[in-house]
C-alpha positions as CSV (number, residue, x, y, z in Angstrom):
1,M,-59.3,110.0,-85.9
2,S,-56.0,108.6,-84.8
3,N,-52.6,110.3,-84.9
4,L,-48.9,109.6,-84.1
5,M,-49.8,109.6,-80.3
6,D,-51.9,106.6,-81.1
7,Y,-49.6,105.1,-83.5
8,L,-46.8,105.2,-80.5
9,D,-49.7,103.1,-78.4
10,W,-50.3,100.8,-81.2
11,R,-46.9,99.9,-82.7
12,G,-44.5,101.1,-79.5
13,D,-44.1,97.1,-78.7
14,L,-42.9,96.7,-82.5
15,T,-39.2,97.1,-82.9
16,F,-37.7,98.2,-86.2
17,L,-36.4,94.4,-86.8
18,S,-40.3,93.3,-86.7
19,A,-42.1,96.3,-88.2
20,P,-39.6,98.3,-90.6
21,F,-39.3,102.1,-90.6
22,N,-42.2,104.0,-92.2
23,E,-43.6,107.3,-92.7
24,I,-45.0,107.9,-89.3
25,D,-41.8,107.2,-87.9
26,N,-40.4,109.9,-89.9
27,L,-42.5,112.2,-88.8
28,I,-41.7,111.5,-85.3
29,F,-38.1,111.7,-85.9
30,A,-39.0,115.0,-87.4
31,E,-40.5,116.2,-84.5
32,L,-37.8,115.0,-82.0
33,A,-35.6,117.5,-83.4
34,F,-37.4,120.2,-81.8
35,V,-36.2,118.9,-78.2
36,D,-33.6,120.7,-76.6
37,F,-30.9,117.8,-76.1
38,H,-27.9,120.3,-76.5
39,G,-25.3,119.4,-73.8
40,I,-27.1,115.8,-73.3
41,V,-26.7,114.4,-76.6
42,P,-23.1,114.8,-78.0
43,G,-22.0,116.7,-81.2
44,V,-20.8,115.3,-84.2
45,G,-17.3,113.9,-83.7
46,E,-17.6,114.3,-79.9
47,G,-18.1,110.9,-79.0
48,A,-20.4,107.8,-78.8
49,G,-24.2,108.8,-78.7
50,V,-26.9,107.9,-76.0
51,V,-29.8,105.8,-75.5
52,L,-32.9,108.0,-76.0
53,R,-34.6,107.0,-73.0
54,D,-31.7,108.1,-71.2
55,A,-31.1,111.4,-72.7
56,A,-35.2,111.9,-72.2
57,A,-34.4,111.2,-68.6
58,R,-32.3,114.0,-68.3
59,Y,-34.2,116.6,-70.5
60,F,-37.0,115.9,-67.9
61,S,-35.0,116.3,-64.9
62,D,-33.3,119.5,-66.1
63,G,-37.0,121.0,-66.5
64,R,-36.2,121.6,-70.5
65,D,-39.7,120.6,-71.1
66,K,-41.0,123.6,-69.4
67,K,-39.1,126.0,-71.3
68,L,-40.5,124.4,-74.8
69,E,-42.1,127.5,-76.5
70,S,-45.2,125.6,-78.3
71,S,-46.8,127.2,-81.2
72,V,-48.5,126.0,-84.4
73,L,-44.6,125.5,-85.6
74,V,-43.8,123.7,-82.2
75,P,-46.4,121.3,-81.1
76,E,-47.2,121.4,-77.3
77,L,-47.2,117.4,-77.4
78,I,-43.6,117.0,-78.1
79,P,-42.8,116.5,-74.5
80,A,-45.3,114.0,-74.1
81,M,-44.3,112.2,-77.6
82,L,-41.0,112.0,-76.1
83,E,-42.4,110.2,-72.7
84,K,-44.2,107.5,-74.8
85,M,-41.2,107.1,-76.9
86,C,-38.8,106.1,-74.1
87,T,-41.3,103.5,-72.7
88,S,-41.6,101.8,-75.9
89,A,-39.7,98.8,-77.5
90,R,-39.8,100.4,-80.7
91,F,-38.1,103.8,-79.9
92,G,-36.5,103.6,-76.2
93,D,-33.2,101.9,-77.2
94,L,-32.7,104.0,-79.9
95,I,-29.1,105.8,-79.9
96,L,-29.3,109.8,-80.3
97,S,-25.9,111.3,-81.7
98,C,-24.6,114.8,-83.7
99,C,-26.7,117.0,-81.6
100,E,-26.1,120.4,-83.1
101,E,-27.9,124.2,-82.4
102,H,-26.7,127.2,-84.1
103,L,-28.5,130.7,-83.5
104,D,-26.9,133.6,-85.2
105,E,-28.8,136.9,-85.1
106,A,-26.4,138.9,-86.9
107,R,-26.6,136.2,-90.0
108,A,-30.4,135.5,-89.5
109,E,-29.3,131.9,-88.9
110,Q,-31.4,129.3,-86.8
111,F,-30.2,125.8,-86.9
112,A,-30.4,122.6,-85.2
113,A,-30.3,118.9,-85.9
114,I,-29.9,115.5,-84.5
115,T,-29.2,112.0,-85.7
116,V,-30.9,108.8,-84.6
117,E,-29.6,105.5,-85.1
118,L,-31.7,102.6,-86.4
119,P,-30.9,99.0,-86.5
120,G,-29.2,97.7,-89.6
121,R,-26.7,100.3,-90.0
122,A,-29.3,103.0,-90.9
123,A,-29.7,106.5,-89.3
124,Y,-32.3,109.1,-89.6
125,L,-30.7,113.1,-89.9
126,S,-33.4,115.2,-88.5
127,F,-33.4,118.9,-88.9
128,R,-35.4,121.2,-86.5
129,G,-38.2,123.5,-88.4
130,T,-38.7,127.0,-87.7
131,D,-38.9,128.0,-84.0
132,D,-40.3,130.8,-82.1
133,T,-37.5,132.8,-82.6
134,L,-37.7,136.1,-84.9
135,V,-34.1,135.1,-86.5
136,G,-35.7,131.6,-87.5
137,W,-38.7,133.6,-88.9
138,K,-36.5,136.0,-91.0
139,E,-34.6,133.0,-92.1
140,D,-37.8,131.5,-93.5
141,F,-38.6,134.8,-95.6
142,D,-35.0,134.8,-96.8
143,M,-35.4,131.4,-98.1
144,A,-38.4,132.6,-100.2
145,L,-36.4,135.4,-101.6
146,L,-32.6,134.3,-101.7
147,D,-31.1,131.3,-103.6
148,T,-29.5,130.2,-100.4
149,V,-29.5,130.8,-96.7
150,P,-27.1,130.1,-93.9
151,S,-28.8,127.3,-92.2
152,Q,-29.0,125.7,-95.8
153,V,-25.3,125.3,-95.9
154,R,-25.3,124.6,-92.4
155,A,-27.3,121.5,-93.1
156,V,-25.0,120.5,-96.2
157,D,-22.1,120.8,-93.8
158,Y,-23.8,118.8,-91.1
159,V,-24.7,115.8,-93.7
160,K,-21.2,115.5,-94.7
161,R,-19.8,115.3,-91.1
162,A,-22.5,112.9,-90.1
163,A,-22.3,110.9,-93.0
164,A,-18.2,110.3,-92.2
165,R,-19.3,109.5,-88.9
166,Y,-21.5,107.0,-90.0
167,R,-19.4,106.0,-93.1
168,G,-21.2,103.0,-94.9
169,W,-24.6,103.5,-93.1
170,K,-27.8,104.1,-95.1
171,L,-29.1,107.2,-94.7
172,Y,-32.5,108.9,-94.0
173,L,-33.0,112.9,-94.3
174,G,-35.9,114.6,-92.9
175,G,-37.8,117.5,-91.2
176,H,-40.8,119.4,-90.4
177,S,-41.7,122.7,-91.6
178,K,-38.2,124.6,-92.5
179,G,-36.6,121.3,-91.3
180,G,-38.2,119.3,-94.4
181,N,-36.5,122.3,-96.5
182,L,-33.2,121.4,-95.1
183,A,-33.2,118.0,-95.5
184,V,-33.9,118.3,-99.3
185,Y,-31.3,121.1,-99.9
186,S,-28.9,119.1,-98.2
187,A,-29.6,116.0,-100.1
188,V,-29.2,118.0,-103.4
189,N,-25.8,119.4,-102.6
190,C,-24.0,116.7,-100.2
191,G,-22.2,115.1,-103.1
192,K,-22.9,111.9,-105.3
193,S,-21.5,109.5,-103.1
194,I,-23.4,110.6,-100.1
195,Q,-26.3,110.6,-102.6
196,N,-25.8,107.1,-103.1
197,R,-26.2,106.1,-99.7
198,L,-29.7,107.8,-99.3
199,L,-32.8,105.8,-98.9
200,A,-35.4,108.5,-98.8
201,V,-35.6,112.5,-97.8
202,Y,-38.7,113.4,-96.1
203,N,-40.2,117.1,-96.4
204,N,-42.9,117.3,-93.9
205,D,-44.9,120.4,-94.9
206,G,-41.7,122.3,-95.5
207,P,-41.3,125.3,-97.9
208,G,-40.0,124.5,-101.5
209,F,-37.4,126.1,-103.3
210,R,-36.9,128.7,-105.8
211,E,-36.9,127.6,-109.5
212,T,-33.1,127.8,-109.6
213,L,-32.6,124.3,-107.7
214,L,-35.1,122.3,-110.1
215,S,-33.1,122.0,-113.0
216,R,-29.8,121.0,-111.5
217,E,-28.6,117.4,-112.0
218,E,-27.7,117.1,-108.5
219,H,-31.5,117.5,-107.9
220,R,-32.6,114.9,-110.7
221,R,-30.1,112.2,-109.1
222,V,-32.2,112.2,-105.7
223,A,-35.8,113.3,-107.0
224,D,-37.2,109.9,-107.0
225,R,-36.3,109.4,-103.2
226,I,-38.0,113.0,-102.2
227,F,-41.4,112.3,-100.2
228,T,-43.3,116.0,-99.6
229,I,-46.3,115.4,-97.1
230,L,-48.7,117.8,-96.9
231,P,-52.0,118.2,-95.0
232,K,-54.9,118.7,-97.1
233,S,-55.1,122.6,-96.5
234,S,-51.3,123.3,-96.5
235,V,-50.6,127.2,-96.2
236,V,-46.9,126.8,-95.1
237,G,-44.4,127.5,-97.8
238,L,-44.9,131.3,-98.0
239,L,-43.8,132.6,-101.2
240,M,-42.3,129.4,-102.5
241,E,-43.8,126.2,-104.5
242,H,-42.9,122.7,-104.4
243,E,-41.2,121.1,-107.0
244,E,-41.8,117.3,-106.2
245,D,-44.7,115.2,-106.4
246,F,-46.6,115.4,-103.0
247,I,-48.5,113.2,-100.9
248,V,-51.9,114.7,-99.0
249,V,-52.7,113.8,-95.9
250,D,-55.8,114.5,-94.0
251,S,-55.8,116.3,-90.7
252,T,-58.1,117.0,-87.7
253,Q,-57.3,120.3,-87.7
254,V,-58.7,123.4,-90.2
255,G,-56.3,126.1,-92.1
256,V,-53.0,126.9,-90.7
257,L,-53.1,124.4,-87.5
258,Q,-53.0,121.8,-90.0
259,H,-49.4,122.6,-90.0
260,D,-49.3,120.9,-86.6
261,G,-47.8,117.2,-87.4
262,F,-49.7,116.1,-84.4
263,S,-53.1,116.6,-86.2
264,W,-52.0,114.3,-89.2
265,C,-54.4,111.3,-89.5
266,V,-52.8,107.8,-89.0
267,K,-54.0,104.4,-89.9
268,G,-51.6,101.4,-89.1
269,P,-48.0,102.4,-90.6
270,E,-49.4,105.1,-93.0
271,F,-51.3,108.6,-93.1
272,V,-54.5,108.6,-94.3
273,R,-54.5,109.9,-97.5
274,M,-56.3,112.7,-99.6
275,D,-57.1,113.0,-103.1
276,D,-55.8,116.4,-103.8
277,L,-55.0,119.8,-102.0
278,S,-58.3,121.3,-103.0
279,G,-58.4,123.3,-99.9
280,V,-55.1,125.0,-100.0
281,E,-54.8,128.4,-99.4
282,T,-53.8,131.1,-101.8
283,N,-53.7,134.2,-99.8
284,D,-49.8,134.7,-100.3
285,K,-50.5,135.5,-104.1
286,A,-50.4,139.2,-103.7
287,L,-47.0,139.1,-101.8
288,K,-45.4,136.6,-104.1
289,E,-46.3,138.8,-107.4
290,W,-44.9,141.7,-105.6
291,V,-41.7,140.1,-104.6
292,D,-41.1,138.3,-108.0
293,S,-41.2,141.9,-109.5
294,L,-38.3,142.8,-107.4
295,N,-34.5,142.2,-108.5
296,Q,-32.1,140.6,-106.1
297,E,-30.8,143.8,-104.2
298,Q,-34.3,144.9,-103.7
299,R,-35.3,141.5,-102.3
300,E,-32.4,141.7,-99.8
301,R,-33.5,145.3,-98.8
302,F,-37.2,143.9,-98.5
303,T,-36.2,141.0,-95.9
304,D,-34.0,143.4,-94.1
305,A,-36.8,145.8,-93.3
306,L,-39.1,143.1,-92.5
307,F,-36.7,142.2,-89.9
308,E,-35.9,145.7,-88.6
309,V,-39.5,146.2,-88.2
310,L,-39.9,142.9,-86.3
311,S,-36.7,143.7,-84.1
312,S,-37.9,147.1,-83.2
313,T,-40.4,145.9,-80.8
314,G,-37.1,144.5,-78.8
315,A,-38.4,140.9,-78.5
316,A,-36.2,138.2,-79.7
317,T,-39.3,135.7,-80.0
318,L,-43.1,135.8,-80.9
319,A,-44.0,134.6,-77.4
320,E,-42.0,137.7,-76.1
321,M,-44.0,139.8,-78.7
322,R,-47.3,138.6,-77.7
323,A,-46.4,139.1,-73.8
324,Q,-45.9,142.9,-74.7
325,G,-49.6,143.0,-75.9
326,A,-50.8,145.8,-78.1
327,K,-47.3,147.6,-77.7
328,T,-45.9,145.3,-80.3
329,A,-48.2,146.6,-83.0
330,A,-47.7,150.0,-82.2
331,V,-43.8,149.7,-82.2
332,M,-43.7,147.9,-85.3
333,L,-45.9,150.4,-87.2
334,K,-44.2,153.3,-85.9
335,A,-40.6,151.5,-87.4
336,M,-42.4,151.5,-90.5
337,V,-43.2,155.5,-91.0
338,G,-40.6,156.8,-93.5
339,L,-40.9,153.9,-96.0
340,D,-42.1,154.6,-99.5
341,K,-45.8,153.0,-100.0
342,E,-45.2,150.0,-102.0
343,T,-42.6,148.6,-99.3
344,R,-44.7,149.7,-96.7
345,D,-48.0,147.9,-97.8
346,A,-45.6,144.9,-98.8
347,L,-44.3,144.7,-95.1
348,N,-47.8,145.4,-93.8
349,Y,-49.1,142.2,-95.5
350,A,-45.8,140.2,-94.9
351,V,-46.4,140.8,-91.1
352,S,-49.8,139.7,-91.1
353,V,-49.1,136.4,-93.2
354,L,-46.3,135.9,-90.4
355,F,-48.7,136.2,-87.5
356,I,-51.4,134.0,-89.2
357,K,-48.8,131.1,-90.0
358,S,-47.5,131.4,-86.5
359,G,-50.9,131.1,-85.1
360,A,-50.3,134.3,-83.1
361,Q,-54.1,135.4,-83.2
362,S,-53.8,138.1,-80.8
363,L,-51.0,140.0,-82.4
364,L,-52.6,139.9,-85.6
365,N,-55.7,141.3,-84.1
366,D,-53.6,144.1,-82.3
367,W,-52.1,144.7,-85.7
368,K,-55.3,145.2,-87.3
369,R,-56.6,147.6,-84.6
370,E,-53.6,149.8,-84.7
371,N,-53.6,150.0,-88.7
372,Q,-57.3,150.9,-88.2
373,R,-56.5,153.6,-85.4
374,R,-53.4,155.1,-87.3
375,R,-55.7,155.3,-90.6
376,K,-58.5,157.0,-88.8
377,K,-56.1,159.2,-87.2
378,K,-54.4,160.1,-90.3
379,E,-58.1,160.8,-92.0
380,D,-59.2,162.9,-89.1
381,L,-56.2,165.2,-89.6
382,K,-56.7,165.5,-93.3
383,E,-60.6,166.4,-92.7
384,S,-59.5,169.0,-90.2
385,R,-57.3,170.8,-92.7
386,G,-60.2,170.7,-95.2
387,E,-58.2,168.4,-97.6
């Protein structure tokens, strides 16, 4: 099956004037937000944009492609995608602008966005999804538990400032994973005048929202322009459900690996459609039911406790946690000692889900082994006491 890399080969010679913007272009721009253009592409209000091929040349010359932490959420093919974009008539001459990156551990906020100028006074505002940082992962869990998280607020502000920069232009909003959530949230909250300029909003396998968003008039005004695209066995979304109709696409991968947009099957200017989400995983159900039983204060305590456990390793990213090997699981489980059994069980499940969804199989195996070792030690101790 063909993918977006093949699409770049097939349609790279077709400009947007000869072949209009489509859903595959959307995913390419969503993946582009993972590229570190900070310091290469100016921020909002910091001057004119930069031609994509020139920005890419600087990116590669700085060696930033070697620093990209690939994972299930950050595909390793992104630099190769960028190289193909540079040599294509369709993408090479596009202008990049309004680059913004923000990481705040204290507020558990990970945010990045970039804008792509398209012919005909249109622009695609692309929001980066969850990267390899633990801060980004905590914010994902916060999305499931809280009505609003810092990056959503920042996304709305970004849209308002970028829309002012491109006054009168038509706008696309989009992103992959958490970036898709930010695109939808900002579309709902950017104000009626900007909503009237929106052509489409793309949520590429990103989390949904808590129910409080769905009944709002602001959401109803843009609902018909929200496009949620999910692989046939989507497992992303953690505790949330999608409120929009969604498009189900085929993938060459299985399970959580289908979150990788480079595995989505492409035919011409469209994804290969599937009939339904019959293969969707439901392994988050137990955790969701437990969380739904908590009040707001208890939810906040849970996410704080989860992040404290993750941070106990001293690592800032999942890559650093993997590098520590079995030590990671031992340190994290030690940090859970003293918590009540219900919270401890929920944290144990949440951490397992995190490792599954991030593709950190080695960490998951270490976590299971260390759990088994501790349980056996406790049972042996009880037996020696004659309990």
